[in-house]
N, C-alpha and C positions, 0 to 999 in steps of 0.2 A: 508434457502432453498427456491428456487423459485418453487411454485406450477405450474404444467403444464398449468393450466387454471386459469385466474384471476376471479374466481367465486365470486359473491357478495351475501352473505347471510344476513339474518335479525336477526341473533342471535349470541351470543358469545359462544365460545368453549374453554375449557382448556384441553390440551392433555399432557400426559406424554408418550414419545415415545423413543424407543431405535433405533438409526440410525447408518448407516455406515458413515465413515468420509467424503466421497465425494459421493454425490448422483448421480446416473446414469441419464444421459439425461438432466441434468439441465445446461443451458448455463451460463457461467461466462464470464464476459467481462474484457478486459484490454484496456487501452487507451494509445497510443504512440504519443507524440508530434513530429512533423516533420518540418524541414526546408530543403526542397529538393533543392530549389534554392531561391535566394532572392525574387523572384516573385511567387513561388509555395510553399506555406506553409499551414499547417493545422494539423490535427490529424487523426490517424487511429483507429477505434474501432475494436478490435479483439474478436472473440468468442473463448475462450481458450479451449473449448471442441471440436472444429472442426478446426483442424490445417489447415492453408492455407486460412481460412475465415477472411476477413477483409473488412472494409467499410471506405473509406477515405472521410474526411470532410474538405474542404478548408477553411482557415481563413486568414484574413488580418493580417499584422504585423509579429511578430516573436514569435511563441509559444515555450515556454521553458519547464516549469514544469506543472505537472497535479496532481490533487487529486479528489477523489470521496466522495460524502456525504455518511454517514452511511446507509441511506435508498436507495442509488443508484439513487435517483431522480435528482441529480445535479452533473455536472462535472465542475470542476474549473480548468482553464488553465491560466497561467501567460503569458502576452504578453510583452516581453522585449522592443519591438520597441515603443509601445504606452503607456508604463508604466501603465498597467491596469491588473486587475484580471477579466477574462471572466467568467460569470455564464451561463452555457449551460444546456439545457434539452437534455440528451443523447438519449432519445427516438425519438425526433423530429429533433435534430441537431440545434435547434433554440438558438441563443444567447439572453438570457433574460436580461442581464445587463453587463455593463462594469464599474467596480469599480476602480477609480483612486488610484494608490499606488505610491511607490517610483520608482526611475529610475532603469532600467534593472532588473526587478523581475525575479528570476531564480529558486526559490524554494517555495513550498507551502505545508502546512500540515493542516488538518482539525481535530478538536477535536472530540472525540467519540460521543458526543451528537449532533454533526452537527451544533452547534450554532456559532462557531467561527473558523476563518481561520487565519493562520499566514503566511505572505508572505515576504520572505527574498529578499532584493533588493540590489544587489552588487554595483550598481551605486550610491546609496545613503548611503551605509554603515549602513543600519538600516533595521529593520523588522517591517512591518505594521501589526497591529491587526485589523481584519475585523469582524464586527458583521454580520453574515450571515442571521440572521432573518430580520433585517432592511436594510441589505446590505449597510452599511456605515462603514467608517474607524473610529475606536474608540481609537486608540492610536498608538504610535510608540516606538519600543524598540531599544536602542542604540547599536545594534549588528547585524551583518549579516553574513550568512554562512550556513553550514549544519544545519538542524533542526531535533529535536526529541522531541516527547511528552512523558512525564512520563506515566507509566502504568495506573495510576489513572486519568490522564488528568489534574492534578492540576498544573503541571509545564511544561514549555517549555525550552529546552536546545538549545542554539545557539552557533555554533562554530565560533571563530574569528581567528585573525592572529596567535596567540599562546595561546588562551584561549577558555574556554567553559563557557558561562554565563547562569544563571538560572533565570527565571522570573515566577511570578504567572500568570496563564492563565486567572484568573478571574479579578484580580485587576490590572494586568500588572506591579506590583511592582517588582523591582529588588531584587533578593534574594542572589546571590553570583556570583563571577567571579573566575573561577579556572584557575590558570596559568599552562600552559603545556610547555614541552620541545620541542614540535614539532607542526607544523601547522595541525589542524584537517581538513581532507577532507571529512570525513563521520562520523556520530555519530549514535548510536543505543541505545535504552533503553531496559534493561532486563525486561521480563514480570513480574518478581516478584517485580519490582520497586526499587530494591536495588542498581543497578549499571547502569552507563552510559559507553558505550564503544566508545572511540574516536579513529579513525584510523588516526594516526599522521605521517606526512612525514617530512623529513628534508628540509631545505632551499636549500641544494645542495647534490647531490649524490657524492661519494658512502657512505655517512653517513647513518646509519641504520634507517629504519622505525620501527614502533611499534604500539601496542595498549595501549592506556592510559585509565585505568579503574578508574572511579570516583565513590566513595562511595556517594550515594545520601543523606545519613544522615549526614555525616561529611564533605563532599566535599574533602576528602583526595584522592590523586592520587597514583596509583600503575602502574608502567610501565612494560609491557610485550612484548616480541618478539615472533614471530612464526617462528620456524626453517624452512629454505628452501623457505621462501617467500621474495624474494629479494626486489621487489618494489610493495607493496600492493596498489591497485587502488580503491577498493570498499569493503564495509563491510555490511553484513546482519546477523541477528540472526534468528535461528529457532523459531517457535511459542512457544515451550516449554522453550526456552532460554538455552538449554544445548549444542547447537552447534552454531559455528560461521562459516560463509562462506566468504572467502577472495578471491577476484580476484587479482591474483598475476602476475605481469609482469616479464619477464625474461630479459636477457641482450638485449640492443637495437641493431638494425641493420638498414641498409638503404633499404627502400622499393621502389616501383615504384614511379617515380616522385621525387626521392631523399629525401622523407620524412622519418623521424625516426620512426620505428615501433618496436613493442615488441611482442615476443611470450608470450602467456598468459595461465594460468591454474587456477583452483580453488582449494584452500586449505581449508579443513574442519577441524576445531579444537575444542577441548573440552574447554568450557568456564570456567571451574573450574581449569583445569591443564594447559591450553594453549598449549597443545601438539597436533600435527596433528593426526587426526584419519582417514583421507582419502584424496584422491586427485581426482578432477573432471576435466571436460573438460574446455577449455578456447580458444584454437586456437589463433585467432588474436583479441579476444574480447576486447572492451574498456569499456563495461558496463555489470553489473550484477544486476539481480533482482531475489528475491525469492518470490514465490507465498505465500500469507498470510497463507495458510494451510501448507506450508513447503514441499509440495510434488513435486514441480517443480522448476527448476532453469532455468532462461531465460538469454541468453547471446547474445550480438550483437556487431558488429564492426561499428564504426562511418562511415566508408567508404563502408560498405556492403549493401546488399539488403535483408538480411534475419535476423530474430530473431529465434534462436534455443531454443527449450524447452527440458529439460533433466529431467529424473526421479532422484530424490535425493536418492532413495533407492539403485540404482546400476549405476546411471549416464549414462544409455542408452538413446539414442535419442528418445524422444517421438513424436516429430514432429517439424514443423517450420512454420513461417509466411514469405511470400515473398512479397516484396514491389515493387511498380512500378518504383521507382527511388532509387539510392544508397544514402547513407549518411544522415546526418541531424537528426537522431533519438536521441533526447536528454533525454527523460524521459518516464517511463512506470508506469502507475497507475492502480490498480486493483479494480474491483467492490467489494463491501463489503456486507456481510462478507463471507469469506471462513471459512471452518472448521479448528479448531486448537485444541491444547491440553490445552488451557488456563483456561477454565471454565467448570466445570461439568454441569452447568445449564446455559441456555440462555433464557431470557425473551424477548418477542416481542409482540407488538400489531400491527396487520395489519388493516389499516383503509380503507375507501371507495376508490376503484379504485387502491389500492396498492396490489402487490403480496406479499404473505407470505414469509418472509425472516427468516432465523434462525441465531443464533449467533454461539457460539463455542461448540464443543462437541468432545469427543474422542470415539474410538470404544468401544462398549459395555456399554457406560455410558448412563445415563438417563438425559434428560433435559425437561423443560416445555415450551410449546408453548402456549402463550395466544393470541388468534386471535378473532377479532371482525369483522363480515361482516354486512353491512347495505345496505339498498335501493335495495333489491332484487325484481325482477319482477316475481319470481316463488318460490315455496316452495321446498327447498332441505333438504334431510334427513341426519342423522348421517352417513349412509352408503356412501353418496356422499363424505363426508370428509374422511372417512377411505379409500375409493377407491383412492382418490387423494394422500393420504399419502403413500399407497401401491405402487402407480405409481412412487414414487420417487426412486425406485431401491433397495428395501430390507429394507427400514426403516419403516416397518409396524407392528412392535411388540408393540401392544397397552398394556400399563400398567394400565392406569386409564383414566377416562374422567369425565367431569362435564360440565353443561350447565348453562349459564346465559342469558336467552332471553332478547334481547334489544327492542323487538317490538312484534307485534301481532302474528308473525309466529314463532312457536317453532321448535325444532330440528326434530320432526317427529319420526317415529318408528325406 
């Protein structure tokens, strides 16, 4: 959670707090890479709590994919034109570094500890491993395509022409290559770490598409189809892993300018039975993203000027973001972390100058925040902390507290 004020205290505090799943009034960011015209490119920073609010940052080159560091202090964007990974301070928009990678980088993921990034480069047919601490390339993996990190962060899965390859994220050692019957265009890892879901499409229609489920222990593959989804285009899993969201295209038709277009919709399916449990919006969407807390579905058309946000509880339109120019929106990355159902506890240390962030929690659950504030110019009391927790929108049910002073000023009365 982001505290409303970045107060710096001179003592450590450990809190156990029961909170609501999304705290009111706390801004969350999303970053959308844009290629509006060959000479007008960059990214837009969205405040997902205030629909319509965006901030455009121009960039040279061709920004394609984006990822955010776990502490939200860095934004990483791939530049396909200059074959680099941009390291950006999202608070100042400053480009801090340009790390050379392979040709045409178009996907990027960051490990949960924030120490390593993997950049898939379609022009080179390989994935670059980048040490984000030293900001240097430390290796190259002989696969490129859709990326997914395992739940424990120890393996990265990379989709190929008709394969999914697994590598060790620490040693970069090759672990397995799983042969598939279809080309994977999207892959997702289940939160329990047991399965990889690969959305596979045939080389030519009307052959059927399907979901190829990989057992991460044995690397065995089970093929599943989702009834009613003619041409699936994208795949995301809910935070708890019980639901899958498929962007499904319908029969093609000729649109303005004689281009081929598809009516689209979202199919929600049970990840155990693979039967549809609901249907959501789609319109003419080409892209789907699910917020990391699973509460909102974001859809947009490559040729449009708007990203629509929908409640996943009833698929009502929650709001939208309108852009200055149509087209060219290729990726959307969210600030971390959002709330999810993955972990009953979240541990976090907030250091000097950093806002207090939380990890995962579910309604009514208890988690522990470990926070350390230093270099204060005034003495703040425990009531200051409790007041800030209370300001988070209902998450003020204090269960326990303890203090570990780090300096001369204690917690006060």
